N, C-alpha and C positions, 0 to 999 in steps of 0.2 A: 596220889598219882596226879600227874598233869595230863589232861585229856583234851584232844582236839576233835571237835565234831564239825563236819563240813556239810553245809546245806547244798541243795541242788544248784543254787545260783552260782556256786563256785565252779561248776562243771559246764556252764554255758558261756560260750565265747560271744560276747556282745561288743558292739562298737561303743565308744564313750557316750554317744547320744542315746542309744537304746538302753544302755545300762542306767543312765540317769532317769529315763522314762520308767523302767521297770522298778528301779530302787524307790523312786518317788511314789508310785502307786502301789507297790508291794503286792501285786496280784499273783506273783510267783514266789512269794516269800517262803522261806524254808521252815514251814511249821513243823515238819517231822524232825528236823535237826533240833529245833527248840524243845520239842516234846521229849526227845531222847535225852537232852541235857537236863530237862526238868525231873526225870526219874533217876538221875545219877545221884548216888549217895553224896551227902553234903561234905563229907570228909575229903572229896577229890576236888581239884581245881579244874574247872571246865571252861574251855574257850570255844565259842561258836563263831564260825566265819560264814558270812552270807554273800560274799562276792570273791572273785579270784584275784583281786588287786593286792591282797596281803598274804598270798601264799609264800611260805618260806620253808622249804624242805629240810633245811638244816637247823631249824629251831627245835629245842629240846621238848619232846613229848614222850610220855610213856606209852601212849596208844592213840591211834588216829581212827576215827569212825566215819565212814562215808555211806550215806543212804541215798539210793538213786533208783530211777526207772530205766526201762530198756533203752529209750532214746538217748540216754546219757551214759550208757554202759562203757562205750569206747573211751570217753574222757575220764570216767571214774577209774577204769582199769589203768589207764596211763598215769593218773595221779597216784593211785595205790602203789604202782610199781616204783614210782619215784620216791615215795615215802619209805618203802621197804629197802630200796637201795641206800637210803640215808640212815638205815638201821632202826626204823620205827616199826612197831607192831601195828598191823592194819586189820581192822574188822569191817566187813562189808554187810550191808543190809538193804532191804527194799524189795519191790515187786520183782525186779529182774533176778536178784540173787535167790529169791524164793522159787522162781520158776526154773532157774538153771544154777543150782548150788555148786555142782561139780566144776562148771566153767568158772564161776566166781572164785572158787577155792584156789585156782592157779594164780590168782592175783592177791591173795590175802592170807593172813595167818589164821583167820577164823571167819566163818560165814554164819549169819543169822537167818534162819528160815522161818517166815511167819512174823509174828508180832515182835518188832525190834524193841519196843518199850518194855516188854515183859522179859525178853532174853538178855538185854544189855546189862542190867544189874547182876544177873547170874554169871555172865561171862566175865564181868569185872572182878567178882569174888574169886573165880578160878585164876584169873590173870595175876591177882595179888599173891596167890599161892604158888604161882609158877606152873599151873596145870591147865592152861587155856586149851580148850578142845577145838579141833578143826571145824566142827560143825555143831551148831545148836539149833535144834528143831523144836518149834513151839508145841508140836503135838506130843512131845515127850515130857512136857511140864504142865502142871495144873495152871489154868488161867482164871483170872477173876471174871465174874459175870458182867461187870461194868468196866468201861474204859478206865484205865489207870493214868491216862495221859492228862497233861495240863500244860499251860503255856509257860515257857521259860522267859523270865524277864531280862531282856537285853534292850539296849537303847534302840528305840524305833521312832523317835520323834521326827526323823527326817522323812518319814512316810506319811502319805495321806490316808491310806487304807490299812487298818489293822486286820489281822487274820485270826480266825478262831474255828474250833471244831466242837460240835455238839454230839454227833453220832458218827459211827464208822461201820462200814460193811454194807453190802447190798444183796438181798436174797434173790434177786431176779436173774442174775447170772447170764446176761446177754452174751452170745457166743464170741463177740469180739472184745469184750471188756476184760482187761488183764486184772484190774483191781479186785473184781468180784470172783474171779476164777482161780486165782492163786490161793494157796492155803490160808484158811481163816477169812478170806476176803468176802465170803457170802454170809458170814456170821454177823448179824446186826447187833450192835452194842450202842448203849447210850451212856453219856456222862450224867451224873446227878445235876439237876437243873440249878441247884444252889451253887455248885462249883462253877458252872458257866457264868452265872450272874456275878460271882466274885471276880472272875476274869474280865468280864465286861466293865465292871467298875474300875479295874486297874488299867485297862487299855485307854491311852490318852486320846486316840483318834476318834473323831465323830463317825467315821465311815468304817464299816466292818465287812469282811468277806468270809462267809461260811464255806469252808472247804469240804463239807459233807457231800457224799455222793448224791444224797437226796434228803430233803427235809419233809418229804411227803410219805415216807415209809411207815412211820408211826405217827399218825396225825394227832392222836390224843396227847402224846408227849410234846409234839411241836406246838400245839395250841397252848399248852401249859407254859412252855418256854416263851412264846410270844406275849402271853399275858404278863409274865414276870418282867419282860423287857420294856414294856411301855413307859415306865417312869424315867428311863435313862435317855430318852430322846436321841438314840443312835439312829444312823441310817445304814442299811445293810443290803447285800446281794446274796442270794442263795439259789440252790438248784431244786428242781422238783419234777415229778413225773406227770405226764400228760393226763392220765386217767383221773388222778385226784384233782388236778388243777381245773379240769373241765367240769367238775361236779361239786366240789367242796367250797362254796362261797364263804362259809364261816371262817375257814382257814385263811382265805385271801383277805377277808376283812380284818382279821386279827393280825395278819402279816403287815398290812398297811398301817394299822394302828401302832404296831411295834416299831415301825420305821423302815420296812422293806421298800426299796426303790426299784428293784429289778429281780426277775426270776429268769434263770437259765433253764431251758427245756431241751432235752435230747429228742427232737422229732425224728432225726436220723434219715428218714426216707418217706417219699410219697407213694411208695409201692407197698400195699398191704401184704402181698405175698412175701416180700423181702422181710418185713417186720415179723411175720410168722416164722420164716426160715431162721432168723437170727435169734429167736426166742425173746423178742422185745414185747413181752406180754402186756406192758402198760400202755401201748400205743394203738389207737384206732384212728385212722386218717380222718374219718368223719367227725372226730372230736377236736381236731387241731384248731379249727377256727374258733370253737367255743373256748378253748384254752386261752388263746390270745384275747378274745373279747372279754372274758372274765377278769383276766389280769389287768387289762386296760380300764375296765369298769372301776377298779379300785385304785386307779392312778399309779400303776407300777409299769415299768418297762419290761419288754420281753426280748431276751437273746435266744435265738434258735440255733441248735447244732444239727448239721447235716453231713452225711457220709456218702461217698461215691465209690463204686467198685464191687458192690455185692454181686453174688452170682446171678441174681435175677436182673441186674442192671444191663441195659443195652445203651448205645449212644444216645437214645431218646430220653434217658433219665434226666439229662441236663436241662432240656427244654421243658420237660414235665415239672421239674423242680422250679425252674424260672417262672413258669406260668402260675404255679400254685403259691409260691412264696410271696408274690405280689398281692394275692388275695388275702393272705394272712395278716398283712400289715405289721410285720415284725419291725422292731426298732433297730435291731442289729442281728447279725448272723455270723456263725463260724462254719466254714466248710473244711472238710477233711477227706483225704484219700484213705480208704479202708486199709488198716494195718494189722497183719496177723501177729499179735504179740505172743511171745513164748508163754506157755502155761494156759493158753486159751483153747477151747474146742476148735476155733477157727484156725489157729496155728497147726494143731494136730491134724486137722482135715487136709489143709493145704500141703503140709509136709508129706502126708501119706500119698497125696496125689502128685507129688513132685512138682508143685507149683510155686514153691518158694524160690526166688531168683537171687537173693543175696542174704547173707547173715552179717552184713555190716550194720551193726546196731545203730550207728549214727544216722542211718537212713530211715530208721523206724520212728519218724517224727510226724506222721500223718500228712506229710507233704510230698513224699516220694512214693513211687510204685515199686514195691518189693516182692511182687508176686505176679503170676500170669492170670489176668482176668478171664472169666469164663465166656462172657458174651460181648466182649469188645477187645480191641487191641490195647496194648500198653500206651501207644501214642494217642489213641482216642480217649483213653481215661485221662491222660496228662492234659491234653488240649481242652477237653470238656471242663475239667476241674479248673484250669487256669482261666478259661473264658468266663465261667459263671462267677468265679471269685472276683475277678477284676471288674466285671459288669456291675455286680451288686455293690462293690466298694469303689465305684467311680466317684469323683469329687461331687458331681451333681446329685447322685443318689445319696451320698453321705449327708450333704447339706439339707436335702429334702427330708430325710428321716430325722435329722437333728431338729429341724424347725418343727416338724410334726409332733415330736415328743414334748415340746414345750407345754402342750395342753395338759400334760399329766403332772406338771409342777417342775420346779427348778432342779430338784435332786434327780428325778428320773431323766431329765434333760442332760444334766451333767454326766450321769452314768452312760447315757446313750452316746454322747460326744466322745467320752473316753474309749468306749468299746469300738466305735467306728474309727477313731484314730489308730487304735491298736490293730484293727483289721487292715487298715490302709497301709500301715508300716510293715505289716507281715504278709502282704499279698504275694501270691505264688511266684511272681517273676524273680523273686529273690532266691527261690528254691529250685525251680525246674529249669 
């Protein structure tokens, strides 16, 4: 069969300039589309598209597979409907379909709930027999203990940053996190280190981006991986949890020796009560400064993530964050508005309280307010978010942070410059 697998980039409407930026750096590369393609039986012809410039609804395919998150559901459904109108069989997967399979089913011939890589080959066998089921639920099938995913080799020489996955799943299940709260999302799995090393050898780019939720969940595993990576002289970016990064200097030393140039850390809030309420067990505010100090000690940059709109937040949260974030000395930061994604305890709570204000999934992008805040107005949340985002990402602040990061070396400097450019291009005035 001839199969088309669409990456999430196909669902994103970008200007030509922004498309060239994202395509070049590949920070939103469609790794899941590639992995789904990688587990497709070799007897099939597989086409993977990673941008929407080559979409042709009339091209002959036996099946079209679209994998997506909630923020892209509206575009995914629109595209699925067009392919079905053209007579194609459409299968949908991803965190959104896992959270809302019945909704997704109205736009597809079949929906995969849970692990798409595991269910896709099963669905293909049924499709060949003419017995495709409307829903495939991974809880009804035996799953392997280790990840069966691997990278699918498609031309990526036009990108500067390659993308790879070593582990999947997060056991901490923060109330707002869709990835860890949908089915199988909290089950932590690892790939064999030898398999990852083989992938690293094949990836032509010097720079890598680990898309893992966190490389600090199993530090024994991660340390082994970092030791194995040393001879390849790659440079990479990864994510980690504050509690480990504040204490485990051996991990940070090995990360630096393996080529790490930046850690992304989900600090989320400077309110300890908020962190407790959202089940963010890995964060203690008193350790935040130690996290940044430790990472900088080993000459790596720090990107901090922060969210606004939690129930404990009042309009004062923006000034509190502004004051504390300066003390941390972050190299870059991403700010987001709290988003109650389907499948999360946060969504269930807000829906029960009748606080969800829209089910237009295109607005579930962490830049729009889609709920009624508890201790501030919608306008106060919008204005506060916009102001802190634009203040932090002003030209003068960007230049200051870029220059400051030079002391950690050329690669952390380049990473910091790229992150700050990305934040500047994506500042809130484009959204609100």
